[in-house]
N, C-alpha and C positions, 0 to 999 in steps of 0.2 A: 855224420850223425850228430844231431844236436844233443846237448846235455840238458836234461830236464830237472835240474836242481834249482832251488830258489825261484819258484814260479813267479813271484811278484817282484823279483829283483829288477830295479831300474824303472819301475812304473812311474814313480814320482818324478824321476829325472826326465823321463820321456815326455810327460805332460808339461812340465815346466819348460823344457827346451822347445817343444812345439809351440807353446803359447808365446814364447819370447821371440821366436824366429820370424822374420819378415816373410810374407808370402811372395817368393820369387823362385827362380830356378835353383838357387843355392840353399833354400830353406831347409830341405831335408838333410843336406850335408852339415849345415850349422847345428841342426838338432842332434845329429849323431856325434859331432865334436863335443857339444855340451854334455852329452852323456858319458863322454870319455872315450878317446881313441878316434882315429880317422876312419872314414868310410872305406869299405872294401867292395869291389865288384868284380865279376868274372871278365877277364879280357876277351873271352871267346864269344860273348853275347852282346848285342847292342844295348846301350843305355836308353832308358825311357825318355822320350823328348818332353820338353815342357809344354803343357797344354796351352792353347790360345784362348783367352777370355778370362772371366772371373775365376779366381781360385780361393777356396776357403780352407783353413787349417782343420784337421781332424786327427783324433788319436784313437787307436784301437789297442786294447790290452787283453791278452789271452791268458786265462788262468786255469782253474782246475777242471778235470774231466767231469762230464755229467753221466747220467744213467742212460742217455739216449745214444743209439747207434744207427749208422747207415750200413746195412749189410748187403749181401748179394741180391740182385733183382729188385732193388728198391724202386727205380724209375721204370715202370712198365707202360704198356699201351693197352687200350681197350677198343674192340671193334664190335659192330653189330654182327649177329649170327648170319644176317643176310650176306655178309662178305664171303661165306663159304660157297654161295651159289654163283659167285663172280670169279673171273680169272685173277684172283687176288693172291690167295695163299697157295703157292705151288713152288716146286723146285725150279721152275723156269722163270719166275719173277725176280730176276737178278737185282734189279734196282731196289725193290722193296727189301730183299734180303740184305743188301748192303746197308740200307738205312737202319734196319733193325740191328745189324751187327755193330753199327756205330754206337749204339747204346749199351753194348756189352751183353753178355748172357743175361736174359731177364725173363719176365713173365708177360705173356699175352693173355688177355681175358677176352673170350668170345661169348657175347651175350646181348645185352641191350634190349630195347623194346621188341626187336624182331625175334628174339628167342622164343617168345610166347605166341608168335605167329608162324613158327616154322615146325613142320611135322617131319618125323623120322620115317624114312621109306627104306626098309631093309633091302629091297630089290630094285631101288631106284637107279637111274642112269647117272645122276649127278648133274650139277649146274642147272637146276630148276629152281626158280624163285619160290619161296615159301616151303621148300623142302630141303632136307639134308639126307644124303645117301652115302653108302660106303666109299664111292670114289671121292667125294668131297672130304671125308675124314682122312683118307689116304693121302690126298694132296696136301692137306694141312700138316700131316705128320712129316712129309718130305720137306715142306717149307721150314718147319721147326728144327729139323735136323740140320738143314743148311745154314740157319742163322744161330743155332745153339741156344734156343729159347725153350721154355715150357709153356703150357697153356692151362688156364682155368676155364673149363669147358662148361657152357650153360645148356640146360635142357628145359623143355617146355613144361611148365607147371600149370599155367592158366588154362590151356586148351589141349593139353596132352593127357595121357593116361599113365598110371604107374608102370603098366606093362611095356608101353612104348618107350618110356624113359629108361627102363631097365635094359631093354634090348639095345637101345642106342649107346648107353654107357658100356655095356658089355663089348660092343664092337669098338667103341672109342678106346677103351682100355687096351684091347688087343692091338689095334693099329698104332696108337700113339706110344704105347709102352712107357718108358721112363720120361717121355716128353709130357705126359699127363700129370700136371700138378694136383688137380683136384676137380671136383664137380660142383657146379652152382645150379641149384634147382629153382628156376624161375627168375624173374627180374622185377624188382620194385613191387613186391606183392602187397605192400601197404597201400598201393594206389589202385588195386584191382577193382574194388567196390562197384556196384551197379551192374547192369547188363547181365552177364552170366553169374554174377556174384551179388545178388540183391541184399543178402544178409551177411555180408562179409565182415569178419572181425578177426582180431589176432588169433583167437582160439580156433576159429574155423581154418585159418591159414596153417596153424601149427599141426592140426589134425591131418590136413591134406599133405603137408610137407612130410610128416611121419609116414604116411601111406607110401609116398614115393621113395623115401629113404629105405623102408623095409624091402620094397620090390627091387630096388637097385642093389642093395647088399646081398639079397638072396641070389642074384645072378653074378655079381662081382664082389665077393667078400674082400674086405680090406681096402676098397677104394676110398680115397680121401673125399670127405664132404665138407662144404663151406656154406656160409649163409649169414644173415638172411638176404643180403643185397637190397636193403630198403632204401627208398629215396629220402625219407625223413623219419619222423616218429621214433626218435631214439628211445625215449623213456617208456613208451607203451608198446613198442614192437621189438626193437633191436636188443635192448638190455634184457627184457624178459626172455627173448629167444636164446640169448647167451646162457641164461640160467637153466632154461628148460631143455637145452640140448647139450649140456655139459657131458663130455665123454663121447659125444656123437659127431661133433664137428672139429676140424683141425684149424679153422681160421674163421674169425668173425669179420664180416664184410659190411661196408656201408658206402653209400654214394654221397658226394658233396659237390655243390656248385655255389658260386657266389650269388647267383640270382638268375632271373629269367632273361633270355637273350633278346626278347622283344620289349622289355621294359625301358621306359625313357631314362631310368637311372643306370642302365647298363652302359657306362661310359668308361673311357680310358682313366679318367680321374678316379672313379670308384675302383676300377681294377687294381690300380697301383697303390691305393690307400690301404692302411692296416685293416685286417679282417679279424675282429675279436670273436665273431661267431665261430670261426674255425677252431680256435683254441678251446672255446667252451664245449663244442661238440666233441672234440678229441678227449677232453677230460671225462665226459660222460661215457664215451665209448670205451676208453681205456679201463674204466671201472667195471664195465660190463664184461670186457674181455678177461679181466682178472678173475671175475666170478667163475667164468667158464674154464679158465686155465689155458686159454689159447691166445695167439697173437692177433693183432688187429691190422686190417688193411683197407684203405679206401680203394675198392676195386673198380670204381668208376668215378672220375672227377674231371673237371676242366673249369674254364672261366665262368661262362653263363650257359645255362641249359637251353634246349631247343636249337641245338646246333651252333650256339654262340651268338654274340652281338656283331652284326656286320660292321666293318670298319673299326672294330675294337679287338675281338678275339683273334682275328687273323692278321694283326699288325704287330710292329716291333715291340710295343708295350707288353705283349704276351710273353716275350722272351725274358723280360725282367721279372714279370709277375710269376712265371712258373718257377724261377729260382727261389723266390721267397716262399712260394706255395710248398714246394717239395721239402725245403729245410724246416719249415714250420710244422709240416706233417711229421717229420722225424722228431722234432722237439716235443711233439705231442704224444710220442710213444708208439706210433704205428710202424710197421715193418716195411711199408711201401705204399705206392699209389699207381693206379693205371689211368693215364690220360686218354679220355675217350676221343675217338675220331673215325677216320675213314671218309673218303669223298672230299667234301669241302667244308666250309664253315670254320669251326674252331680246331680242326684236325691238325696235329703236329706234322703229319705227312699228307699232302694233298694228292689225290689220285682220281682218275676217271675210269670206272669199272676195273679197278685194280692196277691200271697203268700209272706209274708215278708221274706226277706233274712237277712237284717241287717239294723241298723241305721248307716248311713254313717257319716263321720266326720262333714260334714256341718250341720247335724241334731244336733250334740253336741253343735255347736256354737249357733244355734237357741234356743236350750234348755237353755243355759246359759243366752241368751238375755231374754227369758221368765222369768227365775228365778229373774232377776234384777227388773222386775215388770213394772208397769205403773206409770206415773207421768209427771212432768214438767222438761224439761232439764234445767240444770243450766250451766252458763258459767264456764269454767275451763281452767286453764293454766298449761300445763305440760312442765317442763324443764328437758330434759334428754340428753343434748349435741346433737351429731349427730346420736344418735340411732334411729332406725325406731320403734317408739312407738306412741300410741294414747290413749286418755282417754276421758271418757264420764261420766257426773254426772247427776243423776236423783233424784229429790226430790219427794218422794211418798206422798200420801194423808195424812199419819200420821206424816209428816215432817221428817221422817227418810230419809237417803241418800243411794242410790245404786251407787257405783262407779265401772265402768268397765274399766280396763287398759289392753291394748293389746300390748304385747312386741313381735315384729316380728324379733328382732335381734337373730341370730342363736347361739351366744356365750355369750352375756353379760346379767347377771341377774341385776335387778334393786333393789337398796336399796332405797325405796320410802318413803319420808316424805310428809305427807298430812296435809294441813290446811283446815279443813272442814267448817270454818266460823262460828262455834258455839260450845258450850260446848258439849263434847262427853261423853256418858255414857257407851256405848258398841261398840266394833268394831270387826268384824269377817271377814274372807277371805275364799273364795272357789276358787280352781284352775282348769282351763281347761288345760290339758297337752296332749302331744303326743310324740312319740319317735323321729320323724324327720318331716320336712316339707313335704317330699314326702312319708310318711308312710301311708299305706292303712288301718292299724288297730292300736290297742293299745291306742286309744284315751280314756281319762278318765275325769270325773268331780269329783274332790276331791277324786281321787282314785277309783271311782265307774264307771263301765261300764253300758251302757243302753241296756237292754235286748230287744229281738224282740217284747216283749209285752209292751215296753215302760217303764218298771220298772227301776228306778235308785235308788241305795242304796249307797250314798256316805259316806265316813268317816266323822267324826265330823269336822265342820269348825274350822279353826285356830282362836284363840283369839289373837288380835293384841294389843300391848302396846299403851297407849294413855295418854295424859295429856292436860287439857284445851281443845283447839280446834285442837290439833295435834295428828296424828296417824302415826305409822310407820309399814311398812310391806315390804315383798319381792315379786317381780314379776319375775318369772323365765324366762330364755331365751326361745323363741318360746312357749310362754304360754299366757294365759289371766287370769285375776283375777277379781272376783266379790267381792268387799269389801262393806259390809253392816255396816252402822253407824247409831246409834240412841243416 
């Protein structure tokens, strides 16, 4: 167990030693000696090899805890309601169950555009497109029990009726039981306008939503409601909704994408670049959630909407992007995010009518995020010159640290000196790697591929040299590292 006294002890020595050390295979050890004491490493784990190519020095200093946390079910998935009509969510889909279980117990959101094109049929036979019937809900319940997940379940607001929604929720609550996290009424209602909604406004939406809420609660008192699941319009839809439904919802939800998948600007370079709009939106949403007194979740998110950008959203770059995305959502005060998918395109898990094809690169990034674990985010300062890198520090319940460093530079490896802010007993590193930013395959976590059944068998983690509060390791070009410190 590390001792968490004198959080900034050794920071100046670490920076000075790293700057003075030549960039070579011995640079980390010389930095540790300069800070006082020789390096220590575990004899039972392999040492990290020296990367080939250009190496740049970098320092990471971990300091005080923040107010942000990563709790249970933070990294979830989102699927279209259409998936209930496919042989997707059932106790027999062992591959999909394995891949879900690989992300730990979490939250599945069932909704998307097709929720407002799917009608409830109390006496339906199931597995009929544009319909949902009791057998479909029962199959979903069996799937959730098998993978130990819950569901945020969407019902049709645009083209349904309050009575149908109430009947569907009553059955879903009975069938799903404790696996039902809550109910989402409609999908992206801020985009309904025109057609069936020629005079659509926020006030018209709120009135319709309240009609559905009253009917649902009359049949199933106490069921958890969430919303509004808007695509945009934070200030004139989501924030007013939070205030107008205070005491009526348990979770404020919003959708977020970096941009359109068919836009010429939807490139790997844009995907991997900083995203100031996300931070600004989270600030606005967090204020709205505070007014309502409920937590915030991005219940649908991914890289680029309309199924993603071909050759971008489905490539290795998405594995690095999703790590930054999830940690920045946590820093913004949300309690989690659901990566939208199913089928092809930007999906973390590619499937054909429910049959798993492969774990996509984005899933690898989610898996590394999950391996880092839950806990309180710590403040961290990363100095790496003008290289495109980011770092996140997490203090777990046992006071161990998980550090995630994402190096998006295509050519430069990092020779990383870390001041952990407390005495270090053990330090290990796992790598997320891929052949190139635009690679469709070949992604690995510590040399191991993830099977269609979710099984990951990585090589042994690297043991990192350490002395006092200092640790040294390498983070390869176009890679991410999970460094565990106790």
